[in-house]
N, C-alpha and C positions, 0 to 999 in steps of 0.2 A: 082360378087355377087351384087344384088341389093335388098334394103328393109331389111325385117327381116325373119330369118328362124331358124330351130333348137330348137324350143321351148321345154324346159324340165320343169317339174313340179317335186319338191321334198318336202317332209315333214318331220317334227321332232316334238318333243314335244312342240316346241315353236311356230309352225304354218307352213305355206305353202310358198315356194320360188318359183319364175318363172324365168328362165334364158332363153337367147336367144342370137343369133349372129345378129348384125346390121351391116349396111354398113356406116361407117363414112369416107367420101372422099375416097371411094373405098377401104378402108382398114377394113378387119373383126374387130369387136369390140364385145367382151362379156359384156353383160349387165345383171343385175337382178333387181327384185323388191320383195317386201315382203307384203304378205297380212296381213293387221290389221284389228280390229274389225270394222272399218269404210270403209276402201278402200284399194286399192293397194298404196304403197309408190312409190314416184317418181323413174324412173329408175336410177340405179347407174352403172357407167362404172367401170368394173372390170380390163380389160386389151385389148389391141389391138396389132396387129402385121401384117406386110407385109408377114412374113415367116411362117404364119400358114397353116396347112395342113387341109384344110376344106372340108368334104364330108357329104353326108347325113348319113352315117353309123357311123361317128365319131363325134357326136356333143358334144359341150362342156356343161358343168353344173356347177351349184353353189349348194352347200348343207351345211347344218349346222350339225356340229358334236355334239355328246351328251354333251359336255362341253360347247357348244354355239359358238364355233369357225366356221366361214364361210370358206370354201375351194372351190377352182374351178380348173377345169382341162381342157386343150385343147392341141391337138397335134401340134407340131411344125415341119415343113420341114426342115431338116438340110442336107447339102451337106457334103458328106464324103470328107476329106481332105487327099491326098496322097502324 
């Protein structure tokens, strides 16, 4: 994976968030920014991992709950241990 992909926009009563996957040192990294009255905030790194299951169908996202809490989700590839 190179560059950024998986862009998601979410809205709440507080505003708009954009989240995306970036490639930091060849490791998928979930980042987000928030739209303010003046501009977008600087990107914030949420999480990263070598064991992420990344496809175009399963893009991660960041959203704000009604109580103001930010939540994020991403699938992780796990190997079954037998």
